TORZABA-91761 format. One record per residue: residue number from 1; residue in three letters; x negated, y negated, z of N, C-alpha, C in turn. Coordinates in pm, whole numbers. Each point is the difference from the previous one (the first is absolute). Layout:
 seq type    n_X    n_Y    n_Z   ca_X   ca_Y   ca_Z    c_X    c_Y    c_Z
 NUM  ALA      X      Y      Z      X      Y      Z      X      Y      Z
...
***
This chain:
 seq type    n_X    n_Y    n_Z   ca_X   ca_Y   ca_Z    c_X    c_Y    c_Z
   1  MET    -83    120      0     83   -120      0    -86   -125      0
   2  ARG   -105     -1     85    -90   -116      4    -69    -21   -135
   3  THR    -32    109    -66    -65     -9   -131     90    -69   -102
   4  VAL    127     36      2     97    -61    -92     12   -149     25
   5  ILE      4    -38    129     11   -143     36   -120    -78    -50
   6  LYS   -121     61     16   -123    -66    -47      5    -20   -152
   7  GLN     49    103    -71      6     -8   -145     98   -109    -47
   8  LEU    113     -8     72     97   -104    -34    -55   -139     24
   9  SER    -75    -16    111    -62   -129     33    -99    -39   -109
  10  ALA    -75     97    -47    -99    -28   -105     70    -43   -130
  11  LEU    108     72    -34     74    -35   -120     58   -142      8
  12  LYS     46    -35    120     59   -133     22   -103   -109    -27
  13  LYS   -125     27     47   -108    -97    -23    -28    -16   -149
  14  TRP     -2    114    -72    -32     -6   -144    110    -69    -79
  15  PHE    127     19     43    109    -68    -70      2   -151     30
  16  CYS    -40    -38    119      1   -140     41   -117    -77    -59
  17  LEU   -110     71    -28   -120    -67    -46     22    -76   -131
  18  PRO     63     63   -104     24    -75   -124     86   -124     21
  19  LEU    102     14     89     87   -113     28    -78   -112     65
  20  LEU    -89     38     95    -82    -99     68    -93    -71    -99
  21  MET    -63     79    -89    -91    -57    -98     73    -94    -95
  22  ALA    122     36    -40     79    -84    -90     32   -133     66
  23  CYS     34      5    129     32   -122     74   -122    -91      9
  24  LEU   -117     62     30   -124    -77     12    -37    -63   -133
  25  CYS     21     78   -109    -31    -48   -134     88   -120    -36
  26  SER    130     12     31     93   -109    -29    -36   -124     79
  27  LEU    -40     22    125    -39   -111     86   -123    -70    -55
  28  SER    -95     80    -48   -124    -57    -54     29    -83   -124
  29  ILE     90     53    -90     35    -72   -122     71   -131     34
  30  ALA     89      6     97     74   -119     38    -92   -108     56
  31  GLN   -111     42     63    -92    -95     60   -101    -55    -99
  32  LEU     -6     61   -122    -95    -50    -99     44   -139    -45
  33  PRO    -94    -93    -20     37   -134    -46     56      5   -142
  34  LYS    108    -75    -26     59     -4   -133    -89    -80    -94
  35  GLN     -8     45   -125    -80    -71    -98     66   -134    -32
  36  PRO    -77   -110      0     60   -130    -31     50     -5   -143
  37  LEU    110    -72    -21     55    -16   -134    -86    -98    -80
  38  THR    -13     25   -127    -74    -88    -90     96   -103    -58
  39  GLU    -30   -127     18     90   -104    -50    -19    -19   -150
  40  VAL    111     -9    -71      1    -35   -142     88   -123    -14
  41  ARG    -58   -107    -55     74   -126    -14     70     -2   -137
  42  VAL    132    -18      6     84     13   -119     72   -131    -27
  43  GLY    -24    -57   -117     70   -121    -40    138     35    -54
  44  ILE    100    -71     46    138     29    -40     71   -128    -42
  45  LEU    102     18    -82     89   -108    -39    133     19     72
  46  ASN     79   -104      5    133     14     61     95     61   -102
  47  SER    -30    125    -37     70     68   -108     57    132     47
  48  LEU    110     39    -60     59    130     31    -90    113    -47
  49  ALA    -93    -31    -92    -95    101    -46    -96     44    110
  50  GLU     -2    -72    111    -83     40    114     67    111     82
  51  ALA    124     33    -32     75     96     82    -73    132     21
  52  PRO    -58     65   -102    -69    126     25   -118    -12     96
  53  THR    -74   -111    -10   -113    -21     91     49    -17    143
  54  PHE    101    -84     18     56    -21    133     58    129     56
  55  LEU     64     77    -86     62    125     43   -107    100     45
  56  ALA   -109      8    -76   -110     90     37    -62    -42    133
  57  ASP     -8   -131     23    -57    -48    126     95     26    116
  58  GLU    128    -30    -21     99     16    107     16    146     41
  59  ARG    -13     92    -96     16    142     30   -131     68     42
  60  GLY   -105    -77     13   -124     53     56    -89     74    -98
  61  TYR     27    -11   -130    -80     74    -97   -144    -49     -5
  62  PHE    -21   -131     11   -137    -52     -1    -74     43    127
  63  ARG     68     -3    113    -65     41    126    -40    147     -5
  64  GLU     82     83    -65    -34    141    -15   -129     19    -80
  65  GLU    -31    -98    -84   -123      5    -80   -116    -73     69
  66  GLY     24    -46    124   -106    -70     74    -13   -146    -38
  67  ILE    107    -59    -50     -6   -136    -52     96    -91     76
  68  LYS    -48   -120     30     83   -105     57     13   -110   -105
  69  ILE    123    -37    -32     22   -100   -104      4   -140     60
  70  GLY    -74    -90    -62      7   -142     34     62    -75   -118
  71  PHE    127    -38     14     68    -68   -109    -36   -148     -3
  72  VAL    -28    -52   -121    -29   -142    -22     94    -49   -108
  73  ARG     83    -97     32    102    -46    -94    -53   -112    -91
  74  PHE     41      7   -128    -38    -98   -100    124    -42    -79
  75  ASP     -9   -116    -66    110    -47    -84     -4     60   -140
  76  ASN   -122     35    -48    -14     60   -132   -127     81     -7
  77  THR    -11     80   -104   -115     90    -16   -129    -78    -22
  78  ALA      8   -111    -74   -121    -75    -34    -76    -42    126
  79  ASP     72    -32    107    -66    -45    124    -74    113     72
  80  MET     22    124    -42    -68    113     64   -140     25    -57
  81  SER    -31    -59   -116   -125     30    -69   -123    -33     85
  82  THR     -7   -121     54   -119    -40     77    -21     86    124
  83  PRO    104     25     82    -22     88    116    -46    140    -38
  84  MET     41     50   -117    -47    131    -42   -148     -5    -38
  85  ILE    -42   -110    -63   -139    -14    -40    -91    -12    123
  86  THR     47    -74    101    -82    -22    120      6    116     98
  87  GLY     85     99    -26     11    114     90     97    -19    114
  88  ASP     78   -109     -4     97    -25    106    133     70    -24
  89  LEU     13     64   -117    122     71    -36    -40    127    -72
  90  ASP     57    112     42    -35    130    -60     95     41   -111
  91  VAL    127    -27     21    104     44    -93     92   -118    -28
  92  ALA     34    -18   -127     92   -107    -38    124     59    -63
  93  SER    109    -72     14    124     38    -65     30   -106   -103
  94  GLY     -3     35   -125     30   -104    -95     -8     41   -144
  95  ALA     15   -101    -84     12     21   -144   -137     -3    -67
  96  PRO     -7     56   -122   -123    -13    -80    -11   -142    -55
  97  THR    -46    -91     84     -4   -142    -34   -121    -35    -85
  98  LEU      0   -126    -48   -113    -50    -78   -128      5     83
  99  GLY     10    -29    129   -118      7     87    -58    141      6
 100  LEU     87     99      6    -45    139      3    -70     36   -132
 101  LEU     58    -44   -111    -56     32   -131   -134    -68    -23
 102  ASN     -8   -129     35   -127    -71    -15   -105     52     97
 103  GLY     46     41    119    -94     58     97    -64    127    -54
 104  SER     78     80    -70    -54    121    -60   -106    -32   -105
 105  LEU     25   -105    -80    -97    -40   -103   -128    -53     63
 106  ARG     10    -55    121   -120    -52     69    -71    109     79
 107  GLY     52    122     -7    -65    111     68     48     25    141
 108  LEU    105    -73     42     56     24    133     84    127     -5
 109  GLN    -26     91     91     62    132     -8    135      7     71
 110  PHE     91    -94    -38    138     14     46     61    120    -72
 111  LYS     71     84     73     57    120    -60    150     10     29
 112  LEU     78     14   -106    140     37     16      4    151     22
 113  VAL     48     42    116    -12    141     36    133     73     12
 114  ALA    112    -72      3    130     67     13    113    -97    -32
 115  ASP    115     56    -30    122    -75    -28     44    -74    126
 116  LYS     49   -126    -20     54    -76    112    135    -64    -35
 117  GLY     65     53   -104    131    -52    -35     11    -33   -147
 118  ARG    107     52    -61     22    -23   -143    147    -21    -27
 119  ASN     28    -61   -115    139    -26    -38     56    116    -81
 120  SER      7    116     62     64    112    -68    151    -27     -8
 121  LYS     68     74    -85    141    -27    -26     82     -3    130
 122  GLY     73   -109     19     80    -15    121    -77    -51    119
 123  HIS   -129    -28    -19    -85    -45    111    -68   -133    -31
 124  GLY     80    -93    -55    -54   -133    -30    -11    -84    125
 125  PHE    -95     34     86    -12    -69    129    -62   -138    -15
 126  ASN    -57    -30   -115    -37   -139    -28     89    -49   -113
 127  ALA     47   -123     15    109    -46    -86     -8   -151    -19
 128  ILE     75    -47    -98     19   -143    -20    129    -38     72
 129  VAL    -10    -93     93    120    -52     65     17   -147    -39
 130  VAL    124    -44     -6     32   -136    -43     90    -63    106
 131  ARG    -18   -131     19     85    -70     96    147     32    -27
 132  LYS     71     30    105    138     47    -12     89    -97    -77
 133  GLU    -17   -129     22     88    -98    -64    -23     -4   -152
 134  LEU   -123     33    -45    -28      3   -143     69    120    -66
 135  ILE     11    109     76     72    118    -50    151    -26      3
 136  ASP     49    -52    114    144    -23     16     54   -101   -101
 137  SER    -83   -100    -35     45   -104    -94     -7     45   -145
 138  GLY    -69    112    -25    -16     49   -137   -121    -58    -70
 139  ARG    -79    -85     71   -121    -58    -62    -99    109    -38
 140  VAL    -12    104     85    -89    111    -30     83    128     -5
 141  LYS     -1     62   -118     70    127    -18    -96    113    -37
 142  THR   -106    -36    -74    -96     99    -45   -142    -53     20
 143  ILE    -98     85    -26   -140    -39     10    -29   -122    -88
 144  ALA     59     -5   -118    -25   -111    -93     36   -135     60
 145  ASP     95     -1     95     45   -126     60   -101    -58     99
 146  LEU   -108     72     27   -103    -53     90    -84   -107    -68
 147  LYS      8    -11   -130    -80    -97    -74     17   -141     57
 148  GLY   -114    -63     32      1   -135     54     15     -8    151
 149  LEU     18    115     67     21      0    145   -131     27     75
 150  LYS      1    -31    130   -115     26     87     12    139     62
 151  VAL   -106     80    -15     -1    138     50   -117     18     97
 152  ALA     29     46    118   -106     23    101    -68    135    -24
 153  SER   -132      1     11    -80    122    -18    -98     12    116
 154  PRO    -28    123     47    -90     15    116   -145    -37    -28
 155  SER    -44     16   -125   -135    -41    -39     -5    -13   -151
 156  ARG    -83    -93    -47     -6    -25   -142    -64    116    -75
 157  ASN     54     26   -118    -51    105    -90      2    138     66
 158  SER    101     23     82     15    125     73     81    100    -81
 159  PRO      0    128     41     88     97    -66    147    -40      3
 160  MET     41    -75    103    139    -47      4     26    -95   -117
 161  GLU    -96    -88    -30     17    -91   -113     -3     75   -133
 162  PHE    -81    105     -7     -2     82   -120    136     62    -25
 163  GLN     63     50    108    134     58    -15    102   -105    -41
 164  LEU    -15   -124     54     89   -109    -41    -20    -30   -148
 165  ASP   -125      0    -45    -30    -26   -141     64    107    -89
 166  ILE     -8    126     42     63    109    -76    150    -24    -12
 167  ALA     63    -36    113    145    -22     -1     38   -120    -86
 168  LEU    -78   -108      9     29   -120    -79    -15     27   -150
 169  ARG   -106     70    -36    -24     28   -143    110     91    -57
 170  ALA     50     89     80    110     86    -46    126    -81    -28
 171  SER     10   -118     64    118    -85    -19    -25   -111   -103
 172  GLY   -120      0    -60    -31   -102   -100    -75   -120     54
 173  SER    -38      3    128    -77   -109     60   -140     50     33
 174  LYS    -73    -79     78   -133     42     44    -31    -69    132
 175  LEU   -110     42     63    -35    -50    133    -17   -152      1
 176  GLU    -51    -55   -108    -24   -144     -7    129    -82     -4
 177  ASP    113     67    -16    128    -71     -5     58    -30    138
 178  VAL    -66     52    105     44    -31    137   -114    -69     74
 179  SER     33    -66    107   -100    -68     83    -29     88    122
 180  ILE   -123     46     13    -38     90    109    -48    -78    121
 181  GLU     56     32    116    -40    -60    127    -55    111     89
 182  GLN   -125    -10     42    -60    105     83     30    -22    147
 183  MET     42    107     68     25     -4    144     18    141     52
 184  GLY    -15     18    131     21    130     62    147     38      3
 185  PHE     25    128     17    139     49     -1     88    -68    105
 186  PRO    -47    -15    126     88    -65     98     34   -144    -40
 187  SER    -96    -70    -62     24   -139    -41    101     -8   -114
 188  MET     10    106    -78     95      0   -112    144    -13     47
 189  LEU     31     65    112    138     -7     51     34   -144     39
 190  GLN    -95    -68     64     22   -140     37     12    -88   -124
 191  ALA    -85     27    -99      2    -80   -123    130     19    -76
 192  LEU     53    122     -1    130     24    -63    111    -72     76
 193  SER    -11      4    132    104    -61     84      7   -151    -19
 194  ASN   -119    -66     -9      0   -147    -13     -9    -47   -146
 195  LYS     16     94    -94      6    -29   -143   -133    -49    -58
 196  ALA   -109     34     67   -132    -36    -53    -36     86   -120
 197  VAL     56    121     -7    -15     86   -119    138     53    -38
 198  ASP     10     44   -123    128     50    -50      9    152      5
 199  ALA   -115     65     -8     -4    146     -1   -130     44     66
 200  ALA     -8    130     30   -121     50     67    -23    145    -37
 201  LEU   -128     37     -2    -41    139    -21    -21     59    138
 202  LEU     98     75     48     -1     48    137    -13    153      6
 203  ILE    -48     46    113     -4    142     31     93     27    118
 204  GLU     35    126     17     78     36    119    -91      3    123
 205  PRO     50    -42    116    141    -29     32     43   -145    -21
 206  PHE    -86    -83    -64     36   -141    -19    119    -16    -94
 207  VAL     12     90    -98    116     -5    -90    128     18     81
 208  ALA      3    104     82    119     28     80     30   -113     98
 209  ASN   -105    -59     58     22   -110     95     53   -124    -70
 210  ALA    -45    -27   -123     50   -114    -75    149     19    -33
 211  ILE     37    122    -34    141     29    -30     84    -12    127
 212  LYS    -51     52    110     73     -6    127     27   -145     41
 213  ARG   -102    -85    -19     14   -141     38     77    -82   -103
 214  GLN     38     65   -109     79    -62   -107    -69   -121    -60
 215  ILE   -133      8    -11    -73   -108    -65    -44     39   -141
 216  ALA      9    129    -31    -41     45   -133     74    128    -36
 217  THR      1     28   -129     63    121    -55   -103     73    -85
 218  ARG      0    131     11    -90     80    -84     46    -11   -146
 219  LEU    -89    -53    -84     32     -9   -142    -28    132    -70
 220  ILE   -117     55     28    -36    128    -62   -116     62     77
 221  GLY      3    132     11   -113     72     58    -98     34   -111
 222  PHE   -129     -5     30   -100     22   -104     -4    146    -49
 223  ASP     69     89     69      8    136    -53     79      4   -130
 224  GLU     82   -104    -23     79     -8   -123    -81    -52   -119
 225  THR   -100    -85     26    -76    -62   -108   -142     54    -13
 226  SER    -56     52    108   -134     61     -7      1    128     85
 227  PRO     71    103    -49     17    122     79   -131     69     32
 228  ASN     -6     53    122   -116     74     52   -124    -87     15
 229  PHE     18   -132     -2   -114    -90     15    -67     25    136
 230  GLN   -131     18     -3    -76     22    124    -25   -136     65
 231  ILE     91    -37     88     -8   -133     58   -106     -8    109
 232  ALA    -31    111     64    -98     -5    110    -71    133     14
 233  GLY   -117     -6     60    -78    120     26    -76    -12    131
 234  ILE    -46    112     51    -91      0    114   -139    -29    -54
 235  ILE    -67    -98     57   -133    -40    -45    -99     26    114
 236  TYR   -105     75    -28   -107     20     97   -108   -105    -22
 237  ALA    -48    -59    109   -109    -98     -7   -127     65    -54
 238  PRO    -91    -80    -57   -120     56    -62    -79     97     85
 239  ASP    -12    -26    129    -86     85     84     76    103     82
 240  PHE    132     -4     -1     76     87     89    -26    147    -30
 241  GLY     20     40   -125    -21    140    -36   -144     43      9
 242  LYS    -93    -93    -21   -143     34      4    -49     18    143
 243  ARG     38    -93     87    -49      4    139     72    104     84
 244  ARG    131     18    -29     80     89     84     86     91    -87
 245  PRO    -63     85    -80     77     84    -93     99     92     69
 246  GLU    -39     54    117     91     91     71    124    -74     47
 247  ILE    -19   -121     52    114    -80     46     86    -43   -119
 248  ALA    -64    -34   -112     75    -39   -119     88    116    -49
 249  ASN    -52    120      6     78    118    -38    117     23     95
 250  LYS    -30     -7    129    104     26    100    108   -108     -3
 251  TRP    -40   -123    -26     99   -108    -10    102     34   -108
 252  MET    -50     52   -111     90     32   -111     95    114     35
 253  VAL    -45     97     77     87    109     43    120    -56     78
 254  ALA    -30    -86     98    106    -58     82     93    -86    -84
 255  TYR    -57    -80    -88     82    -87    -85     93     81    -89
 256  LEU    -52    105    -63     83     79    -91    112     71     76
 257  ARG    -24     38    124    108     56     82    109   -105     20
 258  GLY    -41   -125     22     97   -108     15     80    -22   -127
 259  VAL    -66      6   -116     69    -15   -128    108    107    -16
 260  ARG    -35    123     32     96    110    -18    115     -8     99
 261  ASP    -28    -42    122    109    -21     97     94   -109    -50
 262  TYR    -57   -107    -52     79   -112    -52     89     46   -115
 263  LEU    -56     74    -94     78     49   -113    109     96     44
 264  ASP    -30     85    100    102     90     53    119    -79     53
 265  ALA    -29   -113     65    108    -79     61     82    -72   -106
 266  ILE    -64    -66    -96     78    -79    -95     68     89   -105
 267  GLU    -49    123    -15     61     92    -97     95    100     65
 268  GLY     28    -19    130    104     77     66    -40    134     59
 269  ARG   -131     30      4    -44    128     56    -23     -9    151
 270  SER     -2   -122     53    -11    -19    145     78   -126     36
 271  SER      7    -30    127     84   -111     48    -61   -136    -29
 272  ARG     77    -83    -70    -44   -138    -20      0    -76    132
 273  GLN     98     29     84     11    -73    126   -122     23     88
 274  GLU    -52    122      0   -123     27     76   -116    -79    -55
 275  MET     -8    -12   -134   -105    -80    -60     18   -148     36
 276  TYR    122    -49     -7     26   -139     35    -45    -29    143
 277  ALA     31     92     91    -37    -19    140   -152     -4     16
 278  ALA    -70     86    -75   -146      5      9    -64   -126    -57
 279  LEU     62    -58   -103    -61   -114    -68     44   -135     53
 280  GLY    103      1     84     54   -126     50    -99    -85     77
 281  LYS   -101     65     59    -99    -76     78    -87    -89    -90
 282  GLN    -25     46   -121    -88    -72    -90     76    -84   -103
 283  ILE    117     47    -41     79    -71   -101    138    -27     59
 284  PRO     23   -121     55    127    -28     69    124     25    -84
 285  THR    -12     -8   -132    115     21    -87     63    137     23
 286  PHE    -80     99     40     53    134     23     97      3    118
 287  LYS      0   -104     82     94     -9    112    129    -73    -40
 288  ASP      4    -50   -123    110    -85    -44     85     75   -102
 289  PRO    113     57     41     82     79    -92     54    -80   -118
 290  VAL     24   -130     20     51    -84   -110   -105    -14   -109
 291  ALA   -122    -31     40   -108    -13    -97    -32    134    -66
 292  MET      1    107     79    -35    132    -52    100     48   -105
 293  ALA    122    -52      6    101     39    -99    -38    -48   -140
 294  ASN    -86   -103     -7    -39    -56   -130   -142     37    -41
 295  VAL    -71     75     84   -140     32    -28    -11    100   -115
 296  VAL    -98    -24    -86    -37     96   -105   -138     54     36
 297  PHE    -10    131     15   -123     61     46   -100     20   -115
 298  PRO   -128    -24     25   -101     26   -103    -16    148    -28
 299  GLY    -40     31   -123    -28    138    -35   -146     34     30
 300  PHE    -25    128     27   -136     49     28    -20    135    -67
 301  ASP   -123     30    -35    -33    134    -46    -32     85    123
 302  PRO     65    116     17    -23     81    121   -142     55     13
 303  ASP    -75     -3   -109   -139     46      5    -99   -117      2
 304  GLY     53   -122     -2    -87   -116     12    -60    -49   -130
 305  TYR     34     63   -112    -60    -41   -128     52   -138    -43
 306  LEU    -87    -75    -65     35   -131    -55     56     19   -142
 307  TYR     86    -93    -42     51      3   -137    -95    -85    -85
 308  LEU    -93     66    -65   -112    -67    -67     39    -83   -122
 309  PRO    102     38    -79     31    -82   -118     27   -147     31
 310  THR     71    -28    110     29   -140     28   -121    -75     56
 311  ILE    -94     72     62   -124    -65     41    -81    -39   -123
 312  SER     -2     89    -99    -66    -33   -128     68   -121    -65
 313  ASP    134     -4      6     73   -113    -57    -35   -131     71
 314  SER    -17      7    131    -37   -120     77   -137    -51    -44
 315  ILE    -93     92    -20   -135    -39    -46     10    -69   -136
 316  ASP     79     58    -91     17    -60   -133     61   -139      9
 317  TRP     98    -16     89     67   -130     15    -98   -106     49
 318  HIS    -81     33    100    -97    -97     51   -103    -36   -107
 319  GLU    -42     99    -78    -97    -28   -106     62    -90   -107
 320  SER    124     26    -35     67    -78   -105     17   -146     41
 321  ARG      5    -26    129     17   -136     49   -134    -68     29
 322  GLY   -109     70    -30   -133    -59     13    -58      4    140
 323  PHE     57     82     89    -47      5    138   -108    106     23
 324  LEU    -20     87    -98   -103    103     10    -94    -13   -120
 325  LYS   -131     -6     26    -97     -5   -110     -9    135    -71
 326  GLN     25    104     76      8    134    -57     91     84     88
 327  LYS     45    111    -51     93     85     74    -76     98     88
 328  PRO     31      3    131    -61    104     84     53    138    -37
 329  LYS    -81    100     22     42    137    -29     87     53    114
 330  LEU    104     72    -36     84     60    104    -81     92     91
 331  ALA   -101     67    -56    -84     90     80    -76    -75    107
 332  ASP    -25   -130    -21    -69    -80    102     96    -55    105
 333  LEU    130      7    -29    101    -53     92     69    107     83
 334  ILE     14    120    -56     81    106     61    -90    109     57
 335  ASP     31     43    120    -75    110     63     99     92     70
 336  TYR     14    121    -56     97     95     53    -60    101     99
 337  GLN   -125    -15     37    -61    102     85     69     11    136
 338  TYR     56   -110     49     61      2    133    137     68     -2
 339  ILE     79    -25   -104    128     71     -6    -23    147    -34
 340  GLU   -107     30    -72    -31    140    -29    -36     74    129
 341  TYR    -69    -67     90    -28     59    132    131     24     75
 342  ALA     89   -101     -5    130     14     69     80    115    -59
 343  HIS     -8     18   -131     72    111    -63    -51    136     48
 344  LYS   -129      9     25    -56    126     48     58     37    136
 345  ARG     32   -101     79     54     27    134    152      7      1
 346  LEU     65    -81    -84    146     -9      5     68     70   -117
 347  GLY    -76     29   -104     60     54   -121     54   -112    -88
 348  ARG     29     32   -125     59    -96    -94    147     30    -20
 349  LYS     76   -101    -33    141     16    -33     21     18   -150
 350  GLY    -96    -45    -80     12      9   -143   -134     40    -62
 351  PRO    -11    -10   -131   -124     40    -67   -113    -97     29
 352  ALA   -123     51     -5   -118    -84     19    -12    -99   -116
 353  GLN    -45   -121     33    -22   -101   -103   -148    -37      2
 354  PRO    -66      7   -114   -144    -30     -2    -27   -148     23
 355  ALA   -112    -29     62    -43   -138     15    -48    -52   -135
 356  PRO     14   -130    -25    -46    -54   -129   -151     12    -15
 357  LYS    -44     16   -124   -144     12    -29    -46   -115    -87
***
């Protein structure tokens, strides 16, 4: 009997030992210092196209990759160029502007690395809006009626102006037939309200806010006149990918997760209300049901690919207007290595698209 008791006691010790070791191991891991997050400074516009980035940040996708996002707000993409050159900005959100194109010709390694919003069908999130009284009175009925009027633009010779030029030429006019006034998007609402301008090239959520305040009416979305136009892209600063390639890759993984979550919500595969709640901290319009009723969401490629034909068209337009001494090569502007890394981890939703050569 004593022998049996001794054997049972021994077995008890052996069964308890693994449990004890597991507890000690867990305790040791819990006491290990957490790795500090690497800060990535991201330039943003007050645009609905920032939704995937904000969503990825709010849902912790960047933190899962060891990244802390530092958002820096700008009025337009052109103002982001200098901070990217000086190293004060790692990632920019914006359009393939004249500054980006000329920077490439000067050897500055700005890289468009992923989609940041396009005017795919039904997603004309940038639009021409006209003062409400001009629409109500019948003074402006079509694009052609803008001739002789003042139109606000976020920056001169921008992709927004190129889209306006496309729309005007389709109606028998041209860009020179309107008077362009440069100002930031928030200032455009004030200028429309006090009649300093007659129309404006706006992006969401400013379009929806102008309609809500009854100071302007959407005349046309640019998805109708320049479909699939690549209005914005993710831009990596010259040294970001070189100095911190691992972080640049991981940033893209988190961002692409945000893009897919965003598309799931606006296309009905997940709850829009949950997305609105997550984004309300960064974009107050998401808390406003009246404004949200008029919002037009930007289109995105679920794999992050850019729509290259319209970027080529933008280059041709700038050259035709004498702003480029020569055309930069798409291969010098586009770098898909980061989304290709993200695809290896997340998979692709569609076929692979080769980078330009």
